[in-house]
C-alpha positions as CSV (number, residue, x, y, z in Angstrom):
1,M,69.9,26.2,116.8
2,E,69.0,22.6,115.8
3,I,71.0,20.0,117.8
4,R,72.3,17.3,115.6
5,I,73.9,14.0,116.8
6,G,75.7,11.7,114.4
7,I,75.3,8.0,114.7
8,L,77.8,6.0,112.6
9,T,77.7,2.2,112.5
10,I,80.9,0.8,111.1
11,S,80.3,-2.8,109.9
12,D,81.1,-4.5,106.6
13,R,78.1,-6.9,106.9
14,A,75.5,-4.4,108.1
15,S,76.6,-2.0,105.3
16,Q,76.1,-4.8,102.7
17,G,72.7,-5.7,104.1
18,I,73.9,-9.2,105.2
19,Y,72.4,-8.5,108.6
20,E,70.3,-5.7,110.2
21,D,72.2,-3.0,112.1
22,K,71.0,-3.2,115.7
23,S,73.8,-1.1,117.2
24,G,73.0,2.2,115.6
25,P,69.3,2.0,116.6
26,A,70.4,1.0,120.1
27,I,72.5,4.2,120.3
28,A,69.6,6.3,119.1
29,Q,67.2,4.6,121.7
30,C,69.7,5.2,124.5
31,L,70.2,8.8,123.6
32,R,66.4,9.4,123.4
33,E,66.1,7.9,127.0
34,M,69.0,10.0,128.3
35,L,68.7,13.4,126.6
36,S,65.8,15.7,127.4
37,S,67.0,18.2,124.7
38,E,65.3,18.1,121.3
39,W,67.8,16.7,118.8
40,R,67.9,15.2,115.3
41,E,69.9,12.1,114.5
42,V,72.1,11.9,111.4
43,Y,72.4,8.1,110.9
44,R,74.8,6.2,108.6
45,V,76.0,2.6,108.1
46,I,79.4,2.2,106.4
47,P,82.0,-0.6,105.9
48,D,85.2,-0.9,107.9
49,E,87.3,1.2,105.6
50,Q,89.5,3.8,107.3
51,P,89.3,6.4,104.5
52,L,85.5,6.1,104.5
53,I,85.3,6.3,108.3
54,E,87.4,9.4,108.2
55,E,85.4,11.0,105.4
56,N,82.1,10.4,107.3
57,L,83.5,11.7,110.6
58,K,84.7,14.9,108.9
59,D,81.3,15.3,107.1
60,L,79.3,14.8,110.3
61,A,81.5,17.3,112.2
62,D,82.3,19.9,109.6
63,I,79.3,19.9,107.2
64,M,76.4,18.4,109.3
65,H,77.6,20.3,112.4
66,C,76.8,17.4,114.8
67,C,77.9,18.4,118.3
68,L,78.2,14.7,119.2
69,I,79.2,11.9,116.9
70,V,78.8,8.4,118.3
71,T,80.3,5.4,116.5
72,T,79.8,1.7,117.0
73,G,81.9,-1.1,115.7
74,G,85.5,-1.5,114.6
75,T,87.1,-1.1,118.0
76,G,88.4,-4.6,118.5
77,P,91.8,-6.1,117.6
78,A,90.8,-7.7,114.3
79,K,92.6,-6.5,111.2
80,R,89.6,-4.6,109.8
81,D,88.9,-2.9,113.1
82,V,90.2,0.6,112.3
83,T,87.7,3.0,114.0
84,P,90.1,4.3,116.7
85,E,92.7,5.0,114.0
86,A,90.2,6.9,111.9
87,T,89.0,8.8,114.9
88,R,92.5,9.8,115.9
89,A,93.4,10.8,112.3
90,V,90.5,13.4,112.2
91,C,90.7,14.7,115.7
92,E,92.7,17.7,117.0
93,K,92.6,16.3,120.6
94,E,92.2,12.8,121.9
95,M,90.0,12.4,125.0
96,E,91.5,9.2,126.5
97,G,89.4,9.3,129.6
98,F,86.3,8.2,127.7
99,G,87.9,5.0,126.5
100,E,89.5,4.3,129.9
101,L,86.1,4.6,131.7
102,M,84.2,2.5,129.1
103,R,86.7,-0.3,129.4
104,A,86.6,-0.1,133.2
105,I,82.8,-0.4,133.2
106,S,82.8,-3.2,130.6
107,L,85.4,-5.2,132.6
108,K,82.8,-5.6,135.3
109,S,80.6,-7.6,132.8
110,V,83.1,-9.3,130.5
111,P,86.9,-10.1,130.8
112,T,87.5,-9.5,127.1
113,A,86.8,-5.8,127.5
114,I,90.5,-5.3,127.7
115,L,90.5,-6.1,123.9
116,S,88.4,-3.1,123.2
117,R,90.2,0.0,121.9
118,Q,87.4,2.6,122.3
119,T,88.5,6.2,122.4
120,A,87.1,9.7,121.9
121,G,88.3,12.9,120.5
122,I,87.5,16.5,119.5
123,R,87.2,17.7,116.0
124,G,86.3,21.4,115.8
125,N,83.1,21.8,117.9
126,S,82.3,18.1,117.8
127,L,82.9,15.3,120.4
128,I,83.4,11.9,118.7
129,V,82.9,8.9,120.9
130,N,83.7,5.3,119.8
131,L,81.4,2.7,121.4
132,P,81.5,-1.1,121.2
133,G,79.2,-3.0,118.9
134,K,76.9,-4.9,121.2
135,P,73.7,-3.1,122.2
136,T,74.1,-4.1,125.9
137,A,77.6,-2.8,126.0
138,I,76.5,0.4,124.1
139,R,74.0,1.2,126.9
140,E,76.5,0.4,129.6
141,C,79.2,2.6,128.1
142,L,76.8,5.5,127.2
143,M,75.5,5.5,130.8
144,A,79.1,5.7,132.1
145,V,80.2,8.6,129.9
146,M,77.0,10.6,129.5
147,P,77.4,12.6,132.7
148,A,80.5,14.3,131.1
149,V,79.2,14.7,127.6
150,P,77.0,17.8,128.0
151,Y,79.8,19.8,129.8
152,C,82.4,18.7,127.2
153,I,80.1,20.1,124.5
154,D,79.7,23.3,126.5
155,L,83.4,23.7,126.5
156,L,83.4,23.2,122.7
157,E,80.9,26.1,122.5
158,G,78.2,23.7,121.3
159,P,74.5,23.6,122.1
160,F,73.4,23.2,125.7
161,L,72.4,19.6,126.1
162,T,70.1,18.5,129.0
163,T,69.5,15.1,130.3
164,H,66.6,13.3,131.9
165,E,67.9,13.5,135.5
166,A,66.1,10.3,136.6
167,V,68.0,8.3,133.9
168,V,71.4,10.1,134.0
169,A,72.5,13.4,135.5
170,A,74.7,15.7,133.5
171,F,77.6,17.1,135.5
172,R,78.4,20.7,135.2
173,P,80.6,22.6,137.7
174,R,78.9,25.2,139.9
175,P,79.2,28.8,138.6
176,K,81.9,30.8,140.4
């Protein structure tokens, strides 16, 4: 079974070509460093429009069968920042611990991390994780949550993801 991971950049300006998307490629690079499993990225750049975000999250989960969908952008307090709302709207379960951990890690670097509204959730067999927009914050947050991601995907009956242990070790409980 091919492992697919969705990478969704949410940015009005990047989607219009006003500037180059650096966040989506930063996610892909981090995942290549962290995951030892073979996987294929499904990459998209879209504007900050809640219906469009919801549509893409549904498509990546339900049609493209991405076991992991990682978003970047739209998690702040600005009026057009609606990624968490779109994520909650399409998920059956919210996974609040992901956002809590990412904010706690980011607070060590920047006091404005409390303004971030990252979250995560489950849609069918897919884990959706909202990351911040800065490449340095993306790496920091992915490193923090990645130990739990493979086991979460196991629990969703998804593919068996493995990590490069020297970079980040996936946690799985010992068999009974």
